[in-house]
PQR file of N, CA, C, O and H, with PARSE charges and radii, in Angstrom:
ATOM      1  N   MET A   1       3.898  10.208   3.620 -0.4000 1.5000
ATOM      2  CA  MET A   1       4.393  10.169   4.975 -0.0000 2.0000
ATOM      3  C   MET A   1       5.634  11.053   5.105  0.5500 1.7000
ATOM      4  O   MET A   1       5.677  11.925   5.973 -0.5500 1.4000
ATOM      5  N   CYS A   2       6.618  10.846   4.278 -0.4000 1.5000
ATOM      6  CA  CYS A   2       7.785  11.723   4.158 -0.0000 2.0000
ATOM      7  C   CYS A   2       8.636  11.852   5.422  0.5500 1.7000
ATOM      8  O   CYS A   2       9.185  12.923   5.679 -0.5500 1.4000
ATOM      9  H   CYS A   2       6.583  10.137   3.574  0.4000 1.0000
ATOM     10  N   TRP A   3       8.755  10.796   6.209 -0.4000 1.5000
ATOM     11  CA  TRP A   3       9.665  10.856   7.353 -0.0000 2.0000
ATOM     12  C   TRP A   3      11.019  10.288   6.975  0.5500 1.7000
ATOM     13  O   TRP A   3      12.055  10.913   7.200 -0.5500 1.4000
ATOM     14  H   TRP A   3       8.309   9.926   6.001  0.4000 1.0000
ATOM     15  N   SER A   4      10.998   9.104   6.403 -0.4000 1.5000
ATOM     16  CA  SER A   4      12.239   8.449   5.986 -0.0000 2.0000
ATOM     17  C   SER A   4      11.883   7.291   5.075  0.5500 1.7000
ATOM     18  O   SER A   4      10.722   6.899   4.961 -0.5500 1.4000
ATOM     19  H   SER A   4      10.156   8.596   6.220  0.4000 1.0000
ATOM     20  N   ALA A   5      12.908   6.750   4.426 -0.4000 1.5000
ATOM     21  CA  ALA A   5      12.679   5.594   3.556 -0.0000 2.0000
ATOM     22  C   ALA A   5      12.186   4.400   4.359  0.5500 1.7000
ATOM     23  O   ALA A   5      11.323   3.652   3.902 -0.5500 1.4000
ATOM     24  H   ALA A   5      13.851   7.069   4.518  0.4000 1.0000
ATOM     25  N   THR A   6      12.733   4.225   5.551 -0.4000 1.5000
ATOM     26  CA  THR A   6      12.328   3.096   6.390 -0.0000 2.0000
ATOM     27  C   THR A   6      10.873   3.217   6.812  0.5500 1.7000
ATOM     28  O   THR A   6      10.132   2.234   6.780 -0.5500 1.4000
ATOM     29  H   THR A   6      13.435   4.833   5.922  0.4000 1.0000
ATOM     30  N   ALA A   7      10.462   4.409   7.207 -0.4000 1.5000
ATOM     31  CA  ALA A   7       9.072   4.618   7.611 -0.0000 2.0000
ATOM     32  C   ALA A   7       8.127   4.405   6.430  0.5500 1.7000
ATOM     33  O   ALA A   7       7.070   3.794   6.587 -0.5500 1.4000
ATOM     34  H   ALA A   7      11.064   5.207   7.233  0.4000 1.0000
ATOM     35  N   ASP A   8       8.497   4.901   5.258 -0.4000 1.5000
ATOM     36  CA  ASP A   8       7.660   4.708   4.080 -0.0000 2.0000
ATOM     37  C   ASP A   8       7.562   3.229   3.713  0.5500 1.7000
ATOM     38  O   ASP A   8       6.488   2.747   3.352 -0.5500 1.4000
ATOM     39  H   ASP A   8       9.356   5.397   5.131  0.4000 1.0000
ATOM     40  N   LEU A   9       8.670   2.515   3.804 -0.4000 1.5000
ATOM     41  CA  LEU A   9       8.655   1.094   3.469 -0.0000 2.0000
ATOM     42  C   LEU A   9       7.799   0.299   4.460  0.5500 1.7000
ATOM     43  O   LEU A   9       7.026  -0.570   4.057 -0.5500 1.4000
ATOM     44  H   LEU A   9       9.542   2.906   4.097  0.4000 1.0000
ATOM     45  N   ALA A  10       7.937   0.593   5.737 -0.4000 1.5000
ATOM     46  CA  ALA A  10       7.139  -0.106   6.750 -0.0000 2.0000
ATOM     47  C   ALA A  10       5.654   0.205   6.580  0.5500 1.7000
ATOM     48  O   ALA A  10       4.817  -0.697   6.640 -0.5500 1.4000
ATOM     49  H   ALA A  10       8.566   1.298   6.064  0.4000 1.0000
ATOM     50  N   ALA A  11       5.330   1.468   6.372 -0.4000 1.5000
ATOM     51  CA  ALA A  11       3.928   1.851   6.184 -0.0000 2.0000
ATOM     52  C   ALA A  11       3.367   1.232   4.908  0.5500 1.7000
ATOM     53  O   ALA A  11       2.247   0.721   4.902 -0.5500 1.4000
ATOM     54  H   ALA A  11       6.010   2.201   6.324  0.4000 1.0000
ATOM     55  N   GLY A  12       4.140   1.278   3.833 -0.4000 1.5000
ATOM     56  CA  GLY A  12       3.678   0.706   2.570 -0.0000 2.0000
ATOM     57  C   GLY A  12       3.431  -0.782   2.663  0.5500 1.7000
ATOM     58  O   GLY A  12       2.458  -1.289   2.106 -0.5500 1.4000
ATOM     59  H   GLY A  12       5.049   1.694   3.838  0.4000 1.0000
ATOM     60  N   THR A  13       4.300  -1.483   3.361 -0.4000 1.5000
ATOM     61  CA  THR A  13       4.131  -2.923   3.524 -0.0000 2.0000
ATOM     62  C   THR A  13       2.885  -3.237   4.350  0.5500 1.7000
ATOM     63  O   THR A  13       2.105  -4.122   3.997 -0.5500 1.4000
ATOM     64  H   THR A  13       5.090  -1.071   3.814  0.4000 1.0000
ATOM     65  N   GLY A  14       2.706  -2.517   5.437 -0.4000 1.5000
ATOM     66  CA  GLY A  14       1.530  -2.737   6.284 -0.0000 2.0000
ATOM     67  C   GLY A  14       0.233  -2.408   5.572  0.5500 1.7000
ATOM     68  O   GLY A  14      -0.738  -3.160   5.659 -0.5500 1.4000
ATOM     69  H   GLY A  14       3.339  -1.798   5.724  0.4000 1.0000
ATOM     70  N   ILE A  15       0.214  -1.293   4.872 -0.4000 1.5000
ATOM     71  CA  ILE A  15      -0.995  -0.879   4.172 -0.0000 2.0000
ATOM     72  C   ILE A  15      -1.306  -1.838   3.026  0.5500 1.7000
ATOM     73  O   ILE A  15      -2.469  -2.165   2.791 -0.5500 1.4000
ATOM     74  H   ILE A  15       1.003  -0.682   4.802  0.4000 1.0000
ATOM     75  N   ALA A  16      -0.279  -2.290   2.314 -0.4000 1.5000
ATOM     76  CA  ALA A  16      -0.498  -3.252   1.232 -0.0000 2.0000
ATOM     77  C   ALA A  16      -1.022  -4.579   1.771  0.5500 1.7000
ATOM     78  O   ALA A  16      -1.841  -5.231   1.123 -0.5500 1.4000
ATOM     79  H   ALA A  16       0.666  -2.024   2.505  0.4000 1.0000
ATOM     80  N   ALA A  17      -0.559  -4.977   2.939 -0.4000 1.5000
ATOM     81  CA  ALA A  17      -1.062  -6.214   3.551 -0.0000 2.0000
ATOM     82  C   ALA A  17      -2.547  -6.081   3.890  0.5500 1.7000
ATOM     83  O   ALA A  17      -3.331  -7.000   3.655 -0.5500 1.4000
ATOM     84  H   ALA A  17       0.106  -4.447   3.465  0.4000 1.0000
ATOM     85  N   VAL A  18      -2.920  -4.941   4.436 -0.4000 1.5000
ATOM     86  CA  VAL A  18      -4.338  -4.694   4.724 -0.0000 2.0000
ATOM     87  C   VAL A  18      -5.139  -4.705   3.420  0.5500 1.7000
ATOM     88  O   VAL A  18      -6.252  -5.231   3.378 -0.5500 1.4000
ATOM     89  H   VAL A  18      -2.283  -4.194   4.627  0.4000 1.0000
ATOM     90  N   GLY A  19      -4.582  -4.133   2.370 -0.4000 1.5000
ATOM     91  CA  GLY A  19      -5.250  -4.132   1.076 -0.0000 2.0000
ATOM     92  C   GLY A  19      -5.432  -5.535   0.518  0.5500 1.7000
ATOM     93  O   GLY A  19      -6.476  -5.851  -0.053 -0.5500 1.4000
ATOM     94  H   GLY A  19      -3.678  -3.706   2.404  0.4000 1.0000
ATOM     95  N   ALA A  20      -4.415  -6.378   0.685 -0.4000 1.5000
ATOM     96  CA  ALA A  20      -4.526  -7.762   0.204 -0.0000 2.0000
ATOM     97  C   ALA A  20      -5.632  -8.513   0.942  0.5500 1.7000
ATOM     98  O   ALA A  20      -6.395  -9.264   0.335 -0.5500 1.4000
ATOM     99  H   ALA A  20      -3.568  -6.121   1.149  0.4000 1.0000
ATOM    100  N   VAL A  21      -5.711  -8.306   2.236 -0.4000 1.5000
ATOM    101  CA  VAL A  21      -6.784  -8.945   3.013 -0.0000 2.0000
ATOM    102  C   VAL A  21      -8.138  -8.395   2.579  0.5500 1.7000
ATOM    103  O   VAL A  21      -9.099  -9.153   2.444 -0.5500 1.4000
ATOM    104  H   VAL A  21      -5.091  -7.696   2.729  0.4000 1.0000
ATOM    105  N   SER A  22      -8.220  -7.107   2.364 -0.4000 1.5000
ATOM    106  CA  SER A  22      -9.484  -6.494   1.938 -0.0000 2.0000
ATOM    107  C   SER A  22      -9.942  -7.047   0.597  0.5500 1.7000
ATOM    108  O   SER A  22     -11.121  -7.356   0.418 -0.5500 1.4000
ATOM    109  H   SER A  22      -7.440  -6.492   2.473  0.4000 1.0000
ATOM    110  N   VAL A  23      -9.016  -7.172  -0.343 -0.4000 1.5000
ATOM    111  CA  VAL A  23      -9.369  -7.705  -1.656 -0.0000 2.0000
ATOM    112  C   VAL A  23      -9.811  -9.155  -1.547  0.5500 1.7000
ATOM    113  O   VAL A  23     -10.771  -9.564  -2.201 -0.5500 1.4000
ATOM    114  H   VAL A  23      -8.059  -6.921  -0.197  0.4000 1.0000
ATOM    115  N   SER A  24      -9.118  -9.934  -0.724 -0.4000 1.5000
ATOM    116  CA  SER A  24      -9.499 -11.341  -0.592 -0.0000 2.0000
ATOM    117  C   SER A  24     -10.883 -11.484   0.049  0.5500 1.7000
ATOM    118  O   SER A  24     -11.640 -12.386  -0.307 -0.5500 1.4000
ATOM    119  H   SER A  24      -8.338  -9.602  -0.193  0.4000 1.0000
ATOM    120  N   LEU A  25     -11.210 -10.607   0.984 -0.4000 1.5000
ATOM    121  CA  LEU A  25     -12.533 -10.661   1.610 -0.0000 2.0000
ATOM    122  C   LEU A  25     -13.631 -10.150   0.673  0.5500 1.7000
ATOM    123  O   LEU A  25     -14.770 -10.616   0.729 -0.5500 1.4000
ATOM    124  H   LEU A  25     -10.595  -9.874   1.274  0.4000 1.0000
ATOM    125  N   ALA A  26     -13.287  -9.208  -0.172 -0.4000 1.5000
ATOM    126  CA  ALA A  26     -14.275  -8.630  -1.086 -0.0000 2.0000
ATOM    127  C   ALA A  26     -14.415  -9.446  -2.364  0.5500 1.7000
ATOM    128  O   ALA A  26     -15.255  -9.119  -3.202 -0.5500 1.4000
ATOM    129  H   ALA A  26     -12.362  -8.830  -0.217  0.4000 1.0000
ATOM    130  N   ALA A  27     -13.630 -10.484  -2.538 -0.4000 1.5000
ATOM    131  CA  ALA A  27     -13.681 -11.276  -3.768 -0.0000 2.0000
ATOM    132  C   ALA A  27     -15.056 -11.915  -3.968  0.5500 1.7000
ATOM    133  O   ALA A  27     -15.454 -12.203  -5.097 -0.5500 1.4000
ATOM    134  H   ALA A  27     -12.948 -10.750  -1.858  0.4000 1.0000
ATOM    135  N   ARG A  28     -15.761 -12.130  -2.892 -0.4000 1.5000
ATOM    136  CA  ARG A  28     -17.109 -12.715  -3.008 -0.0000 2.0000
ATOM    137  C   ARG A  28     -18.112 -11.730  -3.593  0.5500 1.7000
ATOM    138  O   ARG A  28     -19.125 -12.129  -4.167 -0.5500 1.4000
ATOM    139  H   ARG A  28     -15.437 -11.896  -1.975  0.4000 1.0000
ATOM    140  N   ARG A  29     -17.824 -10.448  -3.443 -0.4000 1.5000
ATOM    141  CA  ARG A  29     -18.717  -9.415  -3.981 -0.0000 2.0000
ATOM    142  C   ARG A  29     -17.910  -8.529  -4.924  0.5500 1.7000
ATOM    143  O   ARG A  29     -17.299  -7.556  -4.481 -0.5500 1.4000
ATOM    144  H   ARG A  29     -17.001 -10.124  -2.977  0.4000 1.0000
ATOM    145  N   PRO A  30     -17.899  -8.845  -6.205 -0.5600 1.5000
ATOM    146  CA  PRO A  30     -17.073  -8.107  -7.168  0.2800 2.0000
ATOM    147  C   PRO A  30     -17.336  -6.601  -7.196  0.5500 1.7000
ATOM    148  O   PRO A  30     -16.458  -5.824  -7.571 -0.5500 1.4000
ATOM    149  N   ARG A  31     -18.525  -6.194  -6.807 -0.4000 1.5000
ATOM    150  CA  ARG A  31     -18.851  -4.769  -6.791 -0.0000 2.0000
ATOM    151  C   ARG A  31     -17.992  -4.000  -5.789  0.5500 1.7000
ATOM    152  O   ARG A  31     -17.751  -2.806  -5.967 -0.5500 1.4000
ATOM    153  H   ARG A  31     -19.238  -6.825  -6.503  0.4000 1.0000
ATOM    154  N   ASP A  32     -17.531  -4.673  -4.747 -0.4000 1.5000
ATOM    155  CA  ASP A  32     -16.744  -4.029  -3.698 -0.0000 2.0000
ATOM    156  C   ASP A  32     -15.244  -4.012  -3.980  0.5500 1.7000
ATOM    157  O   ASP A  32     -14.489  -3.372  -3.248 -0.5500 1.4000
ATOM    158  H   ASP A  32     -17.727  -5.643  -4.603  0.4000 1.0000
ATOM    159  N   LEU A  33     -14.802  -4.705  -5.029 -0.4000 1.5000
ATOM    160  CA  LEU A  33     -13.371  -4.810  -5.298 -0.0000 2.0000
ATOM    161  C   LEU A  33     -12.667  -3.467  -5.525  0.5500 1.7000
ATOM    162  O   LEU A  33     -11.572  -3.277  -4.996 -0.5500 1.4000
ATOM    163  H   LEU A  33     -15.415  -5.225  -5.623  0.4000 1.0000
ATOM    164  N   PRO A  34     -13.242  -2.525  -6.286 -0.5600 1.5000
ATOM    165  CA  PRO A  34     -12.524  -1.257  -6.468  0.2800 2.0000
ATOM    166  C   PRO A  34     -12.236  -0.529  -5.146  0.5500 1.7000
ATOM    167  O   PRO A  34     -11.145   0.011  -4.957 -0.5500 1.4000
ATOM    168  N   LEU A  35     -13.197  -0.518  -4.255 -0.4000 1.5000
ATOM    169  CA  LEU A  35     -12.983   0.136  -2.966 -0.0000 2.0000
ATOM    170  C   LEU A  35     -11.986  -0.651  -2.108  0.5500 1.7000
ATOM    171  O   LEU A  35     -11.147  -0.063  -1.425 -0.5500 1.4000
ATOM    172  H   LEU A  35     -14.083  -0.956  -4.409  0.4000 1.0000
ATOM    173  N   ALA A  36     -12.082  -1.961  -2.148 -0.4000 1.5000
ATOM    174  CA  ALA A  36     -11.178  -2.798  -1.360 -0.0000 2.0000
ATOM    175  C   ALA A  36      -9.741  -2.704  -1.865  0.5500 1.7000
ATOM    176  O   ALA A  36      -8.802  -2.936  -1.103 -0.5500 1.4000
ATOM    177  H   ALA A  36     -12.763  -2.439  -2.703  0.4000 1.0000
ATOM    178  N   ALA A  37      -9.560  -2.368  -3.134 -0.4000 1.5000
ATOM    179  CA  ALA A  37      -8.219  -2.295  -3.713 -0.0000 2.0000
ATOM    180  C   ALA A  37      -7.498  -0.979  -3.408  0.5500 1.7000
ATOM    181  O   ALA A  37      -6.295  -0.876  -3.651 -0.5500 1.4000
ATOM    182  H   ALA A  37     -10.323  -2.180  -3.754  0.4000 1.0000
ATOM    183  N   LEU A  38      -8.189   0.007  -2.893 -0.4000 1.5000
ATOM    184  CA  LEU A  38      -7.555   1.299  -2.622 -0.0000 2.0000
ATOM    185  C   LEU A  38      -6.344   1.207  -1.676  0.5500 1.7000
ATOM    186  O   LEU A  38      -5.342   1.876  -1.928 -0.5500 1.4000
ATOM    187  H   LEU A  38      -9.165  -0.077  -2.696  0.4000 1.0000
ATOM    188  N   PRO A  39      -6.396   0.411  -0.608 -0.5600 1.5000
ATOM    189  CA  PRO A  39      -5.190   0.298   0.224  0.2800 2.0000
ATOM    190  C   PRO A  39      -3.998  -0.299  -0.529  0.5500 1.7000
ATOM    191  O   PRO A  39      -2.851   0.018  -0.212 -0.5500 1.4000
ATOM    192  N   LEU A  40      -4.253  -1.155  -1.516 -0.4000 1.5000
ATOM    193  CA  LEU A  40      -3.152  -1.674  -2.330 -0.0000 2.0000
ATOM    194  C   LEU A  40      -2.474  -0.547  -3.104  0.5500 1.7000
ATOM    195  O   LEU A  40      -1.249  -0.513  -3.218 -0.5500 1.4000
ATOM    196  H   LEU A  40      -5.184  -1.412  -1.773  0.4000 1.0000
ATOM    197  N   LEU A  41      -3.273   0.367  -3.629 -0.4000 1.5000
ATOM    198  CA  LEU A  41      -2.702   1.506  -4.355 -0.0000 2.0000
ATOM    199  C   LEU A  41      -1.897   2.414  -3.430  0.5500 1.7000
ATOM    200  O   LEU A  41      -0.805   2.860  -3.782 -0.5500 1.4000
ATOM    201  H   LEU A  41      -4.268   0.340  -3.536  0.4000 1.0000
ATOM    202  N   LEU A  42      -2.438   2.681  -2.255 -0.4000 1.5000
ATOM    203  CA  LEU A  42      -1.711   3.518  -1.302 -0.0000 2.0000
ATOM    204  C   LEU A  42      -0.425   2.833  -0.847  0.5500 1.7000
ATOM    205  O   LEU A  42       0.613   3.482  -0.717 -0.5500 1.4000
ATOM    206  H   LEU A  42      -3.325   2.318  -1.969  0.4000 1.0000
ATOM    207  N   GLY A  43      -0.490   1.526  -0.605 -0.4000 1.5000
ATOM    208  CA  GLY A  43       0.704   0.783  -0.211 -0.0000 2.0000
ATOM    209  C   GLY A  43       1.766   0.823  -1.293  0.5500 1.7000
ATOM    210  O   GLY A  43       2.948   1.001  -1.000 -0.5500 1.4000
ATOM    211  H   GLY A  43      -1.333   0.998  -0.710  0.4000 1.0000
ATOM    212  N   ALA A  44       1.349   0.658  -2.548 -0.4000 1.5000
ATOM    213  CA  ALA A  44       2.305   0.738  -3.663 -0.0000 2.0000
ATOM    214  C   ALA A  44       2.919   2.130  -3.736  0.5500 1.7000
ATOM    215  O   ALA A  44       4.119   2.271  -3.976 -0.5500 1.4000
ATOM    216  H   ALA A  44       0.389   0.513  -2.786  0.4000 1.0000
ATOM    217  N   HIS A  45       2.112   3.143  -3.533 -0.4000 1.5000
ATOM    218  CA  HIS A  45       2.627   4.522  -3.548 -0.0000 2.0000
ATOM    219  C   HIS A  45       3.692   4.718  -2.465  0.5500 1.7000
ATOM    220  O   HIS A  45       4.738   5.313  -2.722 -0.5500 1.4000
ATOM    221  H   HIS A  45       1.138   3.028  -3.338  0.4000 1.0000
ATOM    222  N   GLN A  46       3.428   4.224  -1.273 -0.4000 1.5000
ATOM    223  CA  GLN A  46       4.377   4.382  -0.174 -0.0000 2.0000
ATOM    224  C   GLN A  46       5.689   3.641  -0.465  0.5500 1.7000
ATOM    225  O   GLN A  46       6.771   4.145  -0.161 -0.5500 1.4000
ATOM    226  H   GLN A  46       2.578   3.740  -1.065  0.4000 1.0000
ATOM    227  N   ILE A  47       5.588   2.453  -1.051 -0.4000 1.5000
ATOM    228  CA  ILE A  47       6.793   1.677  -1.370 -0.0000 2.0000
ATOM    229  C   ILE A  47       7.599   2.375  -2.463  0.5500 1.7000
ATOM    230  O   ILE A  47       8.829   2.400  -2.404 -0.5500 1.4000
ATOM    231  H   ILE A  47       4.710   2.044  -1.298  0.4000 1.0000
ATOM    232  N   ILE A  48       6.922   2.938  -3.452 -0.4000 1.5000
ATOM    233  CA  ILE A  48       7.620   3.705  -4.491 -0.0000 2.0000
ATOM    234  C   ILE A  48       8.280   4.935  -3.880  0.5500 1.7000
ATOM    235  O   ILE A  48       9.404   5.286  -4.240 -0.5500 1.4000
ATOM    236  H   ILE A  48       5.923   2.918  -3.500  0.4000 1.0000
ATOM    237  N   GLU A  49       7.586   5.582  -2.962 -0.4000 1.5000
ATOM    238  CA  GLU A  49       8.157   6.748  -2.281 -0.0000 2.0000
ATOM    239  C   GLU A  49       9.410   6.359  -1.491  0.5500 1.7000
ATOM    240  O   GLU A  49      10.372   7.125  -1.436 -0.5500 1.4000
ATOM    241  H   GLU A  49       6.673   5.297  -2.669  0.4000 1.0000
ATOM    242  N   ALA A  50       9.396   5.179  -0.884 -0.4000 1.5000
ATOM    243  CA  ALA A  50      10.582   4.696  -0.163 -0.0000 2.0000
ATOM    244  C   ALA A  50      11.748   4.506  -1.121  0.5500 1.7000
ATOM    245  O   ALA A  50      12.892   4.805  -0.777 -0.5500 1.4000
ATOM    246  H   ALA A  50       8.614   4.557  -0.929  0.4000 1.0000
ATOM    247  N   ALA A  51      11.465   4.009  -2.322 -0.4000 1.5000
ATOM    248  CA  ALA A  51      12.529   3.840  -3.315 -0.0000 2.0000
ATOM    249  C   ALA A  51      13.100   5.187  -3.744  0.5500 1.7000
ATOM    250  O   ALA A  51      14.307   5.322  -3.943 -0.5500 1.4000
ATOM    251  H   ALA A  51      10.536   3.766  -2.601  0.4000 1.0000
ATOM    252  N   VAL A  52      12.232   6.173  -3.885 -0.4000 1.5000
ATOM    253  CA  VAL A  52      12.707   7.524  -4.233 -0.0000 2.0000
ATOM    254  C   VAL A  52      13.568   8.092  -3.118  0.5500 1.7000
ATOM    255  O   VAL A  52      14.617   8.679  -3.382 -0.5500 1.4000
ATOM    256  H   VAL A  52      11.251   6.063  -3.724  0.4000 1.0000
ATOM    257  N   TRP A  53      13.134   7.924  -1.871 -0.4000 1.5000
ATOM    258  CA  TRP A  53      13.927   8.372  -0.725 -0.0000 2.0000
ATOM    259  C   TRP A  53      15.297   7.703  -0.746  0.5500 1.7000
ATOM    260  O   TRP A  53      16.319   8.349  -0.513 -0.5500 1.4000
ATOM    261  H   TRP A  53      12.282   7.447  -1.656  0.4000 1.0000
ATOM    262  N   HIS A  54      15.305   6.401  -1.027 -0.4000 1.5000
ATOM    263  CA  HIS A  54      16.556   5.638  -0.991 -0.0000 2.0000
ATOM    264  C   HIS A  54      17.519   6.129  -2.087  0.5500 1.7000
ATOM    265  O   HIS A  54      18.728   6.186  -1.863 -0.5500 1.4000
ATOM    266  H   HIS A  54      14.474   5.877  -1.216  0.4000 1.0000
ATOM    267  N   GLN A  55      16.997   6.479  -3.256 -0.4000 1.5000
ATOM    268  CA  GLN A  55      17.844   6.964  -4.340 -0.0000 2.0000
ATOM    269  C   GLN A  55      18.399   8.348  -4.055  0.5500 1.7000
ATOM    270  O   GLN A  55      19.535   8.647  -4.424 -0.5500 1.4000
ATOM    271  H   GLN A  55      16.015   6.433  -3.438  0.4000 1.0000
ATOM    272  N   ASP A  56      17.613   9.200  -3.400 -0.4000 1.5000
ATOM    273  CA  ASP A  56      18.045  10.566  -3.130 -0.0000 2.0000
ATOM    274  C   ASP A  56      19.027  10.640  -1.967  0.5500 1.7000
ATOM    275  O   ASP A  56      19.876  11.530  -1.923 -0.5500 1.4000
ATOM    276  H   ASP A  56      16.690   8.957  -3.100  0.4000 1.0000
ATOM    277  N   GLY A  57      18.913   9.721  -1.040 -0.4000 1.5000
ATOM    278  CA  GLY A  57      19.721   9.842   0.161 -0.0000 2.0000
ATOM    279  C   GLY A  57      20.775   8.868   0.194  0.5500 1.7000
ATOM    280  O   GLY A  57      21.553   8.833   1.147 -0.5500 1.4000
ATOM    281  H   GLY A  57      18.223   8.998  -1.076  0.4000 1.0000
TER
END
């Protein structure tokens, strides 16, 4: 995203929440878990990016 630490943190939190819901819904079908977990990875990336922004600025 690269706008600001606040934007990255907000986006990461929202995306991770969607990922958590996706994983919980896909738990009934283990085959779908890898795809459902992708938003969790993106959310973690955004939160890490926010931490990098915070350290640099």
